[in-house]
PDB file with SEQRES, HELIX, SHEET and CRYST1 records, atoms N, CA, C and O in Angstrom:
SEQRES   1 A   87  MET THR ILE ASN GLU ASP HIS ASP LEU LYS ILE GLU LEU          
SEQRES   2 A   87  ALA PRO GLY SER ALA VAL PRO GLU ASP THR GLN GLU LEU          
SEQRES   3 A   87  VAL GLY LEU ILE HIS ARG ALA MET PRO THR GLU MET PHE          
SEQRES   4 A   87  ASP SER SER GLN LEU GLY MET ASP THR THR TYR VAL ASP          
SEQRES   5 A   87  THR GLU ILE ARG ILE VAL ARG TYR THR GLY VAL ARG HIS          
SEQRES   6 A   87  GLU GLY VAL ARG ASN ILE PHE MET ARG LYS GLY ALA VAL          
SEQRES   7 A   87  GLN ILE ASN PRO THR LEU VAL GLU LYS                          
HELIX    1 AA1 THR A   23  ALA A   33  1                                  11    
HELIX    2 AA2 THR A   36  MET A   38  5                                   3    
SHEET    1 AA1 3 LEU A  44  VAL A  51  0                                        
SHEET    2 AA1 3 ILE A  55  GLY A  62 -1                                        
SHEET    3 AA1 3 ARG A  69  MET A  73 -1                                        
CRYST1    1.000    1.000    1.000  90.00  90.00  90.00 P 1           1          
ATOM      1  N   MET A   1      64.064  79.968 112.869  1.00  0.00           N  
ATOM      2  CA  MET A   1      64.150  80.615 111.580  1.00  0.00           C  
ATOM      3  C   MET A   1      64.204  82.121 111.931  1.00  0.00           C  
ATOM      4  O   MET A   1      63.271  82.644 112.541  1.00  0.00           O  
ATOM      5  N   THR A   2      65.260  82.792 111.559  1.00  0.00           N  
ATOM      6  CA  THR A   2      65.327  84.239 111.747  1.00  0.00           C  
ATOM      7  C   THR A   2      64.823  85.063 110.596  1.00  0.00           C  
ATOM      8  O   THR A   2      65.261  84.828 109.469  1.00  0.00           O  
ATOM      9  N   ILE A   3      63.926  86.019 110.796  1.00  0.00           N  
ATOM     10  CA  ILE A   3      63.335  86.800 109.705  1.00  0.00           C  
ATOM     11  C   ILE A   3      64.271  87.939 109.330  1.00  0.00           C  
ATOM     12  O   ILE A   3      64.540  88.184 108.154  1.00  0.00           O  
ATOM     13  N   ASN A   4      64.766  88.636 110.365  1.00  0.00           N  
ATOM     14  CA  ASN A   4      65.596  89.814 110.094  1.00  0.00           C  
ATOM     15  C   ASN A   4      66.580  89.903 111.177  1.00  0.00           C  
ATOM     16  O   ASN A   4      66.267  90.069 112.356  1.00  0.00           O  
ATOM     17  N   GLU A   5      67.803  89.787 110.733  1.00  0.00           N  
ATOM     18  CA  GLU A   5      68.927  89.870 111.764  1.00  0.00           C  
ATOM     19  C   GLU A   5      69.025  91.180 112.563  1.00  0.00           C  
ATOM     20  O   GLU A   5      69.395  91.181 113.737  1.00  0.00           O  
ATOM     21  N   ASP A   6      68.675  92.324 111.879  1.00  0.00           N  
ATOM     22  CA  ASP A   6      68.687  93.630 112.581  1.00  0.00           C  
ATOM     23  C   ASP A   6      67.750  93.734 113.776  1.00  0.00           C  
ATOM     24  O   ASP A   6      68.033  94.429 114.752  1.00  0.00           O  
ATOM     25  N   HIS A   7      66.633  93.033 113.679  1.00  0.00           N  
ATOM     26  CA  HIS A   7      65.653  93.191 114.745  1.00  0.00           C  
ATOM     27  C   HIS A   7      65.507  91.927 115.666  1.00  0.00           C  
ATOM     28  O   HIS A   7      64.725  91.926 116.617  1.00  0.00           O  
ATOM     29  N   ASP A   8      66.231  90.934 115.366  1.00  0.00           N  
ATOM     30  CA  ASP A   8      66.273  89.674 116.044  1.00  0.00           C  
ATOM     31  C   ASP A   8      64.887  89.132 116.189  1.00  0.00           C  
ATOM     32  O   ASP A   8      64.511  88.691 117.275  1.00  0.00           O  
ATOM     33  N   LEU A   9      64.066  89.149 115.068  1.00  0.00           N  
ATOM     34  CA  LEU A   9      62.729  88.574 115.121  1.00  0.00           C  
ATOM     35  C   LEU A   9      62.863  87.095 114.665  1.00  0.00           C  
ATOM     36  O   LEU A   9      63.583  86.752 113.727  1.00  0.00           O  
ATOM     37  N   LYS A  10      62.093  86.238 115.424  1.00  0.00           N  
ATOM     38  CA  LYS A  10      62.205  84.809 115.127  1.00  0.00           C  
ATOM     39  C   LYS A  10      60.780  84.202 115.177  1.00  0.00           C  
ATOM     40  O   LYS A  10      59.881  84.670 115.875  1.00  0.00           O  
ATOM     41  N   ILE A  11      60.651  83.100 114.359  1.00  0.00           N  
ATOM     42  CA  ILE A  11      59.491  82.271 114.453  1.00  0.00           C  
ATOM     43  C   ILE A  11      59.837  81.044 115.090  1.00  0.00           C  
ATOM     44  O   ILE A  11      60.677  80.291 114.598  1.00  0.00           O  
ATOM     45  N   GLU A  12      59.166  80.768 116.290  1.00  0.00           N  
ATOM     46  CA  GLU A  12      59.462  79.519 116.988  1.00  0.00           C  
ATOM     47  C   GLU A  12      58.218  78.649 116.980  1.00  0.00           C  
ATOM     48  O   GLU A  12      57.111  79.064 117.324  1.00  0.00           O  
ATOM     49  N   LEU A  13      58.470  77.434 116.572  1.00  0.00           N  
ATOM     50  CA  LEU A  13      57.412  76.429 116.603  1.00  0.00           C  
ATOM     51  C   LEU A  13      57.100  75.908 117.945  1.00  0.00           C  
ATOM     52  O   LEU A  13      57.982  75.825 118.800  1.00  0.00           O  
ATOM     53  N   ALA A  14      55.743  75.513 118.190  1.00  0.00           N  
ATOM     54  CA  ALA A  14      55.380  74.930 119.439  1.00  0.00           C  
ATOM     55  C   ALA A  14      56.093  73.618 119.575  1.00  0.00           C  
ATOM     56  O   ALA A  14      56.458  72.983 118.585  1.00  0.00           O  
ATOM     57  N   PRO A  15      56.294  73.206 120.830  1.00  0.00           N  
ATOM     58  CA  PRO A  15      56.978  71.857 121.051  1.00  0.00           C  
ATOM     59  C   PRO A  15      56.231  70.803 120.320  1.00  0.00           C  
ATOM     60  O   PRO A  15      55.002  70.755 120.349  1.00  0.00           O  
ATOM     61  N   GLY A  16      56.956  69.973 119.673  1.00  0.00           N  
ATOM     62  CA  GLY A  16      56.343  68.840 118.889  1.00  0.00           C  
ATOM     63  C   GLY A  16      55.936  69.130 117.538  1.00  0.00           C  
ATOM     64  O   GLY A  16      55.527  68.231 116.803  1.00  0.00           O  
ATOM     65  N   SER A  17      56.028  70.413 117.140  1.00  0.00           N  
ATOM     66  CA  SER A  17      55.618  70.816 115.752  1.00  0.00           C  
ATOM     67  C   SER A  17      56.748  70.611 114.795  1.00  0.00           C  
ATOM     68  O   SER A  17      57.926  70.639 115.149  1.00  0.00           O  
ATOM     69  N   ALA A  18      56.339  70.400 113.545  1.00  0.00           N  
ATOM     70  CA  ALA A  18      57.364  70.251 112.421  1.00  0.00           C  
ATOM     71  C   ALA A  18      57.001  71.208 111.345  1.00  0.00           C  
ATOM     72  O   ALA A  18      55.835  71.447 111.031  1.00  0.00           O  
ATOM     73  N   VAL A  19      58.117  71.784 110.754  1.00  0.00           N  
ATOM     74  CA  VAL A  19      57.844  72.692 109.633  1.00  0.00           C  
ATOM     75  C   VAL A  19      57.337  71.849 108.434  1.00  0.00           C  
ATOM     76  O   VAL A  19      57.941  70.838 108.074  1.00  0.00           O  
ATOM     77  N   PRO A  20      56.281  72.266 107.864  1.00  0.00           N  
ATOM     78  CA  PRO A  20      55.835  71.454 106.648  1.00  0.00           C  
ATOM     79  C   PRO A  20      56.828  71.548 105.494  1.00  0.00           C  
ATOM     80  O   PRO A  20      57.466  72.586 105.321  1.00  0.00           O  
ATOM     81  N   GLU A  21      56.963  70.544 104.745  1.00  0.00           N  
ATOM     82  CA  GLU A  21      57.855  70.540 103.681  1.00  0.00           C  
ATOM     83  C   GLU A  21      57.267  71.292 102.446  1.00  0.00           C  
ATOM     84  O   GLU A  21      57.999  71.842 101.623  1.00  0.00           O  
ATOM     85  N   ASP A  22      55.935  71.287 102.364  1.00  0.00           N  
ATOM     86  CA  ASP A  22      55.205  72.005 101.255  1.00  0.00           C  
ATOM     87  C   ASP A  22      55.089  73.421 101.615  1.00  0.00           C  
ATOM     88  O   ASP A  22      54.514  73.775 102.645  1.00  0.00           O  
ATOM     89  N   THR A  23      55.664  74.297 100.724  1.00  0.00           N  
ATOM     90  CA  THR A  23      55.676  75.763 100.932  1.00  0.00           C  
ATOM     91  C   THR A  23      54.395  76.343 101.022  1.00  0.00           C  
ATOM     92  O   THR A  23      54.176  77.211 101.867  1.00  0.00           O  
ATOM     93  N   GLN A  24      53.423  75.908 100.149  1.00  0.00           N  
ATOM     94  CA  GLN A  24      52.092  76.441 100.261  1.00  0.00           C  
ATOM     95  C   GLN A  24      51.403  76.051 101.513  1.00  0.00           C  
ATOM     96  O   GLN A  24      50.630  76.878 101.998  1.00  0.00           O  
ATOM     97  N   GLU A  25      51.561  74.971 102.076  1.00  0.00           N  
ATOM     98  CA  GLU A  25      51.087  74.485 103.317  1.00  0.00           C  
ATOM     99  C   GLU A  25      51.569  75.405 104.373  1.00  0.00           C  
ATOM    100  O   GLU A  25      50.764  75.861 105.186  1.00  0.00           O  
ATOM    101  N   LEU A  26      52.834  75.710 104.419  1.00  0.00           N  
ATOM    102  CA  LEU A  26      53.478  76.604 105.451  1.00  0.00           C  
ATOM    103  C   LEU A  26      52.814  77.982 105.373  1.00  0.00           C  
ATOM    104  O   LEU A  26      52.395  78.556 106.378  1.00  0.00           O  
ATOM    105  N   VAL A  27      52.733  78.513 104.076  1.00  0.00           N  
ATOM    106  CA  VAL A  27      52.151  79.872 104.007  1.00  0.00           C  
ATOM    107  C   VAL A  27      50.739  79.831 104.492  1.00  0.00           C  
ATOM    108  O   VAL A  27      50.307  80.772 105.158  1.00  0.00           O  
ATOM    109  N   GLY A  28      49.982  78.787 104.196  1.00  0.00           N  
ATOM    110  CA  GLY A  28      48.567  78.710 104.696  1.00  0.00           C  
ATOM    111  C   GLY A  28      48.491  78.718 106.110  1.00  0.00           C  
ATOM    112  O   GLY A  28      47.637  79.402 106.675  1.00  0.00           O  
ATOM    113  N   LEU A  29      49.425  77.919 106.829  1.00  0.00           N  
ATOM    114  CA  LEU A  29      49.423  77.930 108.269  1.00  0.00           C  
ATOM    115  C   LEU A  29      49.672  79.239 108.827  1.00  0.00           C  
ATOM    116  O   LEU A  29      48.971  79.662 109.746  1.00  0.00           O  
ATOM    117  N   ILE A  30      50.683  79.951 108.302  1.00  0.00           N  
ATOM    118  CA  ILE A  30      50.916  81.337 108.808  1.00  0.00           C  
ATOM    119  C   ILE A  30      49.738  82.278 108.529  1.00  0.00           C  
ATOM    120  O   ILE A  30      49.378  83.081 109.390  1.00  0.00           O  
ATOM    121  N   HIS A  31      49.166  82.195 107.400  1.00  0.00           N  
ATOM    122  CA  HIS A  31      48.035  82.959 106.941  1.00  0.00           C  
ATOM    123  C   HIS A  31      46.937  82.751 107.882  1.00  0.00           C  
ATOM    124  O   HIS A  31      46.425  83.754 108.380  1.00  0.00           O  
ATOM    125  N   ARG A  32      46.488  81.557 108.207  1.00  0.00           N  
ATOM    126  CA  ARG A  32      45.398  81.282 109.190  1.00  0.00           C  
ATOM    127  C   ARG A  32      45.682  81.746 110.610  1.00  0.00           C  
ATOM    128  O   ARG A  32      44.763  81.985 111.393  1.00  0.00           O  
ATOM    129  N   ALA A  33      47.004  81.875 110.945  1.00  0.00           N  
ATOM    130  CA  ALA A  33      47.297  82.301 112.373  1.00  0.00           C  
ATOM    131  C   ALA A  33      47.211  83.806 112.501  1.00  0.00           C  
ATOM    132  O   ALA A  33      47.194  84.335 113.613  1.00  0.00           O  
ATOM    133  N   MET A  34      47.157  84.512 111.363  1.00  0.00           N  
ATOM    134  CA  MET A  34      47.260  85.977 111.371  1.00  0.00           C  
ATOM    135  C   MET A  34      45.896  86.597 111.209  1.00  0.00           C  
ATOM    136  O   MET A  34      45.095  86.033 110.464  1.00  0.00           O  
ATOM    137  N   PRO A  35      45.547  87.735 111.852  1.00  0.00           N  
ATOM    138  CA  PRO A  35      44.304  88.361 111.733  1.00  0.00           C  
ATOM    139  C   PRO A  35      43.955  88.729 110.248  1.00  0.00           C  
ATOM    140  O   PRO A  35      44.831  89.164 109.501  1.00  0.00           O  
ATOM    141  N   THR A  36      42.658  88.548 109.832  1.00  0.00           N  
ATOM    142  CA  THR A  36      42.348  88.805 108.445  1.00  0.00           C  
ATOM    143  C   THR A  36      42.577  90.246 108.035  1.00  0.00           C  
ATOM    144  O   THR A  36      42.841  90.524 106.865  1.00  0.00           O  
ATOM    145  N   GLU A  37      42.476  91.185 109.004  1.00  0.00           N  
ATOM    146  CA  GLU A  37      42.599  92.605 108.673  1.00  0.00           C  
ATOM    147  C   GLU A  37      44.050  92.925 108.064  1.00  0.00           C  
ATOM    148  O   GLU A  37      44.244  93.881 107.314  1.00  0.00           O  
ATOM    149  N   MET A  38      44.996  92.072 108.445  1.00  0.00           N  
ATOM    150  CA  MET A  38      46.271  92.374 107.910  1.00  0.00           C  
ATOM    151  C   MET A  38      46.465  91.954 106.431  1.00  0.00           C  
ATOM    152  O   MET A  38      47.490  92.241 105.813  1.00  0.00           O  
ATOM    153  N   PHE A  39      45.457  91.277 105.903  1.00  0.00           N  
ATOM    154  CA  PHE A  39      45.557  90.866 104.462  1.00  0.00           C  
ATOM    155  C   PHE A  39      44.476  91.589 103.617  1.00  0.00           C  
ATOM    156  O   PHE A  39      44.584  91.589 102.390  1.00  0.00           O  
ATOM    157  N   ASP A  40      43.470  92.187 104.214  1.00  0.00           N  
ATOM    158  CA  ASP A  40      42.477  92.909 103.483  1.00  0.00           C  
ATOM    159  C   ASP A  40      42.389  94.274 104.121  1.00  0.00           C  
ATOM    160  O   ASP A  40      41.646  94.488 105.079  1.00  0.00           O  
ATOM    161  N   SER A  41      43.127  95.155 103.598  1.00  0.00           N  
ATOM    162  CA  SER A  41      43.166  96.493 104.201  1.00  0.00           C  
ATOM    163  C   SER A  41      42.260  97.497 103.544  1.00  0.00           C  
ATOM    164  O   SER A  41      42.242  98.675 103.898  1.00  0.00           O  
ATOM    165  N   SER A  42      41.499  97.005 102.567  1.00  0.00           N  
ATOM    166  CA  SER A  42      40.605  97.943 101.743  1.00  0.00           C  
ATOM    167  C   SER A  42      39.531  98.406 102.715  1.00  0.00           C  
ATOM    168  O   SER A  42      38.990  97.623 103.495  1.00  0.00           O  
ATOM    169  N   GLN A  43      39.240  99.684 102.647  1.00  0.00           N  
ATOM    170  CA  GLN A  43      38.268 100.370 103.409  1.00  0.00           C  
ATOM    171  C   GLN A  43      38.431 100.034 104.889  1.00  0.00           C  
ATOM    172  O   GLN A  43      37.434  99.781 105.566  1.00  0.00           O  
ATOM    173  N   LEU A  44      39.611 100.023 105.390  1.00  0.00           N  
ATOM    174  CA  LEU A  44      39.964  99.730 106.817  1.00  0.00           C  
ATOM    175  C   LEU A  44      40.527 100.933 107.457  1.00  0.00           C  
ATOM    176  O   LEU A  44      41.456 101.537 106.920  1.00  0.00           O  
ATOM    177  N   GLY A  45      40.014 101.311 108.577  1.00  0.00           N  
ATOM    178  CA  GLY A  45      40.563 102.369 109.329  1.00  0.00           C  
ATOM    179  C   GLY A  45      40.944 101.763 110.796  1.00  0.00           C  
ATOM    180  O   GLY A  45      40.291 100.832 111.267  1.00  0.00           O  
ATOM    181  N   MET A  46      41.871 102.259 111.378  1.00  0.00           N  
ATOM    182  CA  MET A  46      42.235 101.789 112.762  1.00  0.00           C  
ATOM    183  C   MET A  46      42.814 102.909 113.672  1.00  0.00           C  
ATOM    184  O   MET A  46      43.592 103.760 113.242  1.00  0.00           O  
ATOM    185  N   ASP A  47      42.424 102.856 114.837  1.00  0.00           N  
ATOM    186  CA  ASP A  47      43.017 103.857 115.826  1.00  0.00           C  
ATOM    187  C   ASP A  47      43.353 103.118 117.153  1.00  0.00           C  
ATOM    188  O   ASP A  47      42.733 102.121 117.520  1.00  0.00           O  
ATOM    189  N   THR A  48      44.299 103.636 117.790  1.00  0.00           N  
ATOM    190  CA  THR A  48      44.671 103.113 119.124  1.00  0.00           C  
ATOM    191  C   THR A  48      43.728 103.753 120.235  1.00  0.00           C  
ATOM    192  O   THR A  48      43.731 104.960 120.478  1.00  0.00           O  
ATOM    193  N   THR A  49      42.974 102.885 120.842  1.00  0.00           N  
ATOM    194  CA  THR A  49      42.056 103.377 121.807  1.00  0.00           C  
ATOM    195  C   THR A  49      42.615 103.346 123.259  1.00  0.00           C  
ATOM    196  O   THR A  49      42.077 104.026 124.133  1.00  0.00           O  
ATOM    197  N   TYR A  50      43.627 102.606 123.502  1.00  0.00           N  
ATOM    198  CA  TYR A  50      44.347 102.681 124.821  1.00  0.00           C  
ATOM    199  C   TYR A  50      45.713 102.164 124.589  1.00  0.00           C  
ATOM    200  O   TYR A  50      45.916 101.236 123.806  1.00  0.00           O  
ATOM    201  N   VAL A  51      46.727 102.797 125.308  1.00  0.00           N  
ATOM    202  CA  VAL A  51      48.122 102.383 125.212  1.00  0.00           C  
ATOM    203  C   VAL A  51      48.754 102.723 126.518  1.00  0.00           C  
ATOM    204  O   VAL A  51      48.471 103.779 127.082  1.00  0.00           O  
ATOM    205  N   ASP A  52      49.634 101.836 127.041  1.00  0.00           N  
ATOM    206  CA  ASP A  52      50.562 102.131 128.125  1.00  0.00           C  
ATOM    207  C   ASP A  52      51.797 101.302 127.859  1.00  0.00           C  
ATOM    208  O   ASP A  52      52.044 100.870 126.733  1.00  0.00           O  
ATOM    209  N   THR A  53      52.579 101.084 128.918  1.00  0.00           N  
ATOM    210  CA  THR A  53      53.860 100.396 128.706  1.00  0.00           C  
ATOM    211  C   THR A  53      53.776  98.919 128.416  1.00  0.00           C  
ATOM    212  O   THR A  53      54.688  98.307 127.858  1.00  0.00           O  
ATOM    213  N   GLU A  54      52.576  98.335 128.841  1.00  0.00           N  
ATOM    214  CA  GLU A  54      52.422  96.904 128.710  1.00  0.00           C  
ATOM    215  C   GLU A  54      51.321  96.456 127.922  1.00  0.00           C  
ATOM    216  O   GLU A  54      51.240  95.256 127.661  1.00  0.00           O  
ATOM    217  N   ILE A  55      50.403  97.319 127.478  1.00  0.00           N  
ATOM    218  CA  ILE A  55      49.240  96.805 126.705  1.00  0.00           C  
ATOM    219  C   ILE A  55      48.783  97.958 125.635  1.00  0.00           C  
ATOM    220  O   ILE A  55      48.831  99.152 125.934  1.00  0.00           O  
ATOM    221  N   ARG A  56      48.403  97.558 124.554  1.00  0.00           N  
ATOM    222  CA  ARG A  56      47.893  98.460 123.470  1.00  0.00           C  
ATOM    223  C   ARG A  56      46.575  97.845 122.855  1.00  0.00           C  
ATOM    224  O   ARG A  56      46.568  96.682 122.453  1.00  0.00           O  
ATOM    225  N   ILE A  57      45.488  98.637 122.793  1.00  0.00           N  
ATOM    226  CA  ILE A  57      44.283  98.147 122.176  1.00  0.00           C  
ATOM    227  C   ILE A  57      43.979  98.997 120.978  1.00  0.00           C  
ATOM    228  O   ILE A  57      43.903 100.225 121.037  1.00  0.00           O  
ATOM    229  N   VAL A  58      43.802  98.259 119.843  1.00  0.00           N  
ATOM    230  CA  VAL A  58      43.603  98.983 118.573  1.00  0.00           C  
ATOM    231  C   VAL A  58      42.181  98.635 118.069  1.00  0.00           C  
ATOM    232  O   VAL A  58      41.757  97.480 118.077  1.00  0.00           O  
ATOM    233  N   ARG A  59      41.462  99.708 117.627  1.00  0.00           N  
ATOM    234  CA  ARG A  59      40.006  99.486 117.193  1.00  0.00           C  
ATOM    235  C   ARG A  59      40.014  99.602 115.632  1.00  0.00           C  
ATOM    236  O   ARG A  59      40.606 100.525 115.073  1.00  0.00           O  
ATOM    237  N   TYR A  60      39.364  98.674 114.982  1.00  0.00           N  
ATOM    238  CA  TYR A  60      39.262  98.702 113.493  1.00  0.00           C  
ATOM    239  C   TYR A  60      37.874  99.141 113.140  1.00  0.00           C  
ATOM    240  O   TYR A  60      36.914  98.833 113.847  1.00  0.00           O  
ATOM    241  N   THR A  61      37.766  99.830 112.093  1.00  0.00           N  
ATOM    242  CA  THR A  61      36.552 100.289 111.521  1.00  0.00           C  
ATOM    243  C   THR A  61      36.580 100.009 110.001  1.00  0.00           C  
ATOM    244  O   THR A  61      37.638  99.937 109.377  1.00  0.00           O  
ATOM    245  N   GLY A  62      35.371  99.858 109.444  1.00  0.00           N  
ATOM    246  CA  GLY A  62      35.262  99.636 108.046  1.00  0.00           C  
ATOM    247  C   GLY A  62      34.170  98.610 107.795  1.00  0.00           C  
ATOM    248  O   GLY A  62      33.565  98.078 108.726  1.00  0.00           O  
ATOM    249  N   VAL A  63      33.929  98.339 106.496  1.00  0.00           N  
ATOM    250  CA  VAL A  63      32.843  97.400 106.029  1.00  0.00           C  
ATOM    251  C   VAL A  63      32.967  96.020 106.651  1.00  0.00           C  
ATOM    252  O   VAL A  63      31.976  95.483 107.147  1.00  0.00           O  
ATOM    253  N   ARG A  64      34.123  95.448 106.640  1.00  0.00           N  
ATOM    254  CA  ARG A  64      34.350  94.068 107.066  1.00  0.00           C  
ATOM    255  C   ARG A  64      34.670  93.887 108.500  1.00  0.00           C  
ATOM    256  O   ARG A  64      34.261  92.896 109.104  1.00  0.00           O  
ATOM    257  N   HIS A  65      35.424  94.855 109.101  1.00  0.00           N  
ATOM    258  CA  HIS A  65      35.932  94.665 110.427  1.00  0.00           C  
ATOM    259  C   HIS A  65      35.434  95.707 111.416  1.00  0.00           C  
ATOM    260  O   HIS A  65      36.148  96.072 112.349  1.00  0.00           O  
ATOM    261  N   GLU A  66      34.225  96.181 111.217  1.00  0.00           N  
ATOM    262  CA  GLU A  66      33.669  97.212 112.109  1.00  0.00           C  
ATOM    263  C   GLU A  66      33.614  96.740 113.536  1.00  0.00           C  
ATOM    264  O   GLU A  66      32.984  95.712 113.785  1.00  0.00           O  
ATOM    265  N   GLY A  67      34.245  97.434 114.530  1.00  0.00           N  
ATOM    266  CA  GLY A  67      34.115  97.103 115.931  1.00  0.00           C  
ATOM    267  C   GLY A  67      35.076  96.073 116.370  1.00  0.00           C  
ATOM    268  O   GLY A  67      35.086  95.716 117.549  1.00  0.00           O  
ATOM    269  N   VAL A  68      35.939  95.538 115.440  1.00  0.00           N  
ATOM    270  CA  VAL A  68      36.983  94.488 115.912  1.00  0.00           C  
ATOM    271  C   VAL A  68      38.062  95.241 116.722  1.00  0.00           C  
ATOM    272  O   VAL A  68      38.477  96.355 116.403  1.00  0.00           O  
ATOM    273  N   ARG A  69      38.465  94.564 117.758  1.00  0.00           N  
ATOM    274  CA  ARG A  69      39.580  95.200 118.589  1.00  0.00           C  
ATOM    275  C   ARG A  69      40.642  94.144 118.753  1.00  0.00           C  
ATOM    276  O   ARG A  69      40.347  92.987 119.051  1.00  0.00           O  
ATOM    277  N   ASN A  70      41.902  94.557 118.554  1.00  0.00           N  
ATOM    278  CA  ASN A  70      43.050  93.625 118.771  1.00  0.00           C  
ATOM    279  C   ASN A  70      43.723  94.196 120.001  1.00  0.00           C  
ATOM    280  O   ASN A  70      43.878  95.408 120.149  1.00  0.00           O  
ATOM    281  N   ILE A  71      44.134  93.255 120.912  1.00  0.00           N  
ATOM    282  CA  ILE A  71      44.868  93.634 122.149  1.00  0.00           C  
ATOM    283  C   ILE A  71      46.301  93.034 122.071  1.00  0.00           C  
ATOM    284  O   ILE A  71      46.512  91.830 121.931  1.00  0.00           O  
ATOM    285  N   PHE A  72      47.214  93.936 122.170  1.00  0.00           N  
ATOM    286  CA  PHE A  72      48.563  93.528 122.073  1.00  0.00           C  
ATOM    287  C   PHE A  72      49.219  93.732 123.483  1.00  0.00           C  
ATOM    288  O   PHE A  72      49.095  94.795 124.090  1.00  0.00           O  
ATOM    289  N   MET A  73      49.885  92.719 123.950  1.00  0.00           N  
ATOM    290  CA  MET A  73      50.456  92.702 125.255  1.00  0.00           C  
ATOM    291  C   MET A  73      51.972  92.349 125.171  1.00  0.00           C  
ATOM    292  O   MET A  73      52.357  91.542 124.325  1.00  0.00           O  
ATOM    293  N   ARG A  74      52.816  92.930 126.017  1.00  0.00           N  
ATOM    294  CA  ARG A  74      54.124  92.621 126.041  1.00  0.00           C  
ATOM    295  C   ARG A  74      54.228  91.169 126.695  1.00  0.00           C  
ATOM    296  O   ARG A  74      53.488  90.878 127.635  1.00  0.00           O  
ATOM    297  N   LYS A  75      55.084  90.333 126.226  1.00  0.00           N  
ATOM    298  CA  LYS A  75      55.194  89.028 126.604  1.00  0.00           C  
ATOM    299  C   LYS A  75      55.641  89.042 128.196  1.00  0.00           C  
ATOM    300  O   LYS A  75      56.615  89.664 128.622  1.00  0.00           O  
ATOM    301  N   GLY A  76      54.815  88.304 128.930  1.00  0.00           N  
ATOM    302  CA  GLY A  76      55.125  88.232 130.344  1.00  0.00           C  
ATOM    303  C   GLY A  76      54.530  89.468 131.234  1.00  0.00           C  
ATOM    304  O   GLY A  76      54.604  89.463 132.463  1.00  0.00           O  
ATOM    305  N   ALA A  77      53.966  90.466 130.527  1.00  0.00           N  
ATOM    306  CA  ALA A  77      53.525  91.632 131.251  1.00  0.00           C  
ATOM    307  C   ALA A  77      52.235  91.361 132.053  1.00  0.00           C  
ATOM    308  O   ALA A  77      52.017  91.932 133.122  1.00  0.00           O  
ATOM    309  N   VAL A  78      51.396  90.478 131.506  1.00  0.00           N  
ATOM    310  CA  VAL A  78      50.182  90.244 132.185  1.00  0.00           C  
ATOM    311  C   VAL A  78      49.977  88.798 132.366  1.00  0.00           C  
ATOM    312  O   VAL A  78      50.157  88.082 131.380  1.00  0.00           O  
ATOM    313  N   GLN A  79      49.612  88.242 133.529  1.00  0.00           N  
ATOM    314  CA  GLN A  79      49.411  86.814 133.608  1.00  0.00           C  
ATOM    315  C   GLN A  79      47.850  86.630 133.660  1.00  0.00           C  
ATOM    316  O   GLN A  79      47.156  87.248 134.468  1.00  0.00           O  
ATOM    317  N   ILE A  80      47.368  85.778 132.787  1.00  0.00           N  
ATOM    318  CA  ILE A  80      45.946  85.454 132.737  1.00  0.00           C  
ATOM    319  C   ILE A  80      45.791  84.040 133.150  1.00  0.00           C  
ATOM    320  O   ILE A  80      46.256  83.127 132.468  1.00  0.00           O  
ATOM    321  N   ASN A  81      45.134  83.839 134.272  1.00  0.00           N  
ATOM    322  CA  ASN A  81      44.881  82.564 134.895  1.00  0.00           C  
ATOM    323  C   ASN A  81      43.448  82.398 135.330  1.00  0.00           C  
ATOM    324  O   ASN A  81      43.174  82.752 136.477  1.00  0.00           O  
ATOM    325  N   PRO A  82      42.537  81.924 134.593  1.00  0.00           N  
ATOM    326  CA  PRO A  82      41.110  81.893 134.952  1.00  0.00           C  
ATOM    327  C   PRO A  82      40.789  80.980 136.171  1.00  0.00           C  
ATOM    328  O   PRO A  82      39.686  81.066 136.712  1.00  0.00           O  
ATOM    329  N   THR A  83      41.698  80.141 136.595  1.00  0.00           N  
ATOM    330  CA  THR A  83      41.454  79.286 137.700  1.00  0.00           C  
ATOM    331  C   THR A  83      41.967  79.836 139.019  1.00  0.00           C  
ATOM    332  O   THR A  83      41.708  79.313 140.103  1.00  0.00           O  
ATOM    333  N   LEU A  84      42.738  80.964 138.853  1.00  0.00           N  
ATOM    334  CA  LEU A  84      43.332  81.562 140.158  1.00  0.00           C  
ATOM    335  C   LEU A  84      42.262  82.216 141.030  1.00  0.00           C  
ATOM    336  O   LEU A  84      41.423  82.997 140.580  1.00  0.00           O  
ATOM    337  N   VAL A  85      42.345  81.861 142.248  1.00  0.00           N  
ATOM    338  CA  VAL A  85      41.401  82.386 143.232  1.00  0.00           C  
ATOM    339  C   VAL A  85      42.273  83.225 144.202  1.00  0.00           C  
ATOM    340  O   VAL A  85      43.111  82.722 144.951  1.00  0.00           O  
ATOM    341  N   GLU A  86      41.998  84.564 144.118  1.00  0.00           N  
ATOM    342  CA  GLU A  86      42.650  85.497 145.046  1.00  0.00           C  
ATOM    343  C   GLU A  86      42.010  85.596 146.445  1.00  0.00           C  
ATOM    344  O   GLU A  86      40.786  85.617 146.575  1.00  0.00           O  
ATOM    345  N   LYS A  87      42.771  85.651 147.379  1.00  0.00           N  
ATOM    346  CA  LYS A  87      42.248  85.706 148.746  1.00  0.00           C  
ATOM    347  C   LYS A  87      42.561  87.057 149.390  1.00  0.00           C  
ATOM    348  O   LYS A  87      42.199  87.290 150.543  1.00  0.00           O  
TER     349      LYS A  87                                                      
END                                                                             
């Protein structure tokens, strides 16, 4: 499903997933997958605490989200493998 042709943004389902036929169920699934601070911006402040070409860390302040940090990484920029043993 393409959201905006100009930016080539897409929503891709995980393998084996099916789009719910009920619109309210679909919106609920999307809502649960997104951070709550995107829906309740009242008394919310945010600032970028770190940024480079591959990662950005944003700190949120306010009554509900004090101290919350979101980390945004470019796809494929960082490989996280907790079982990797470096020699």
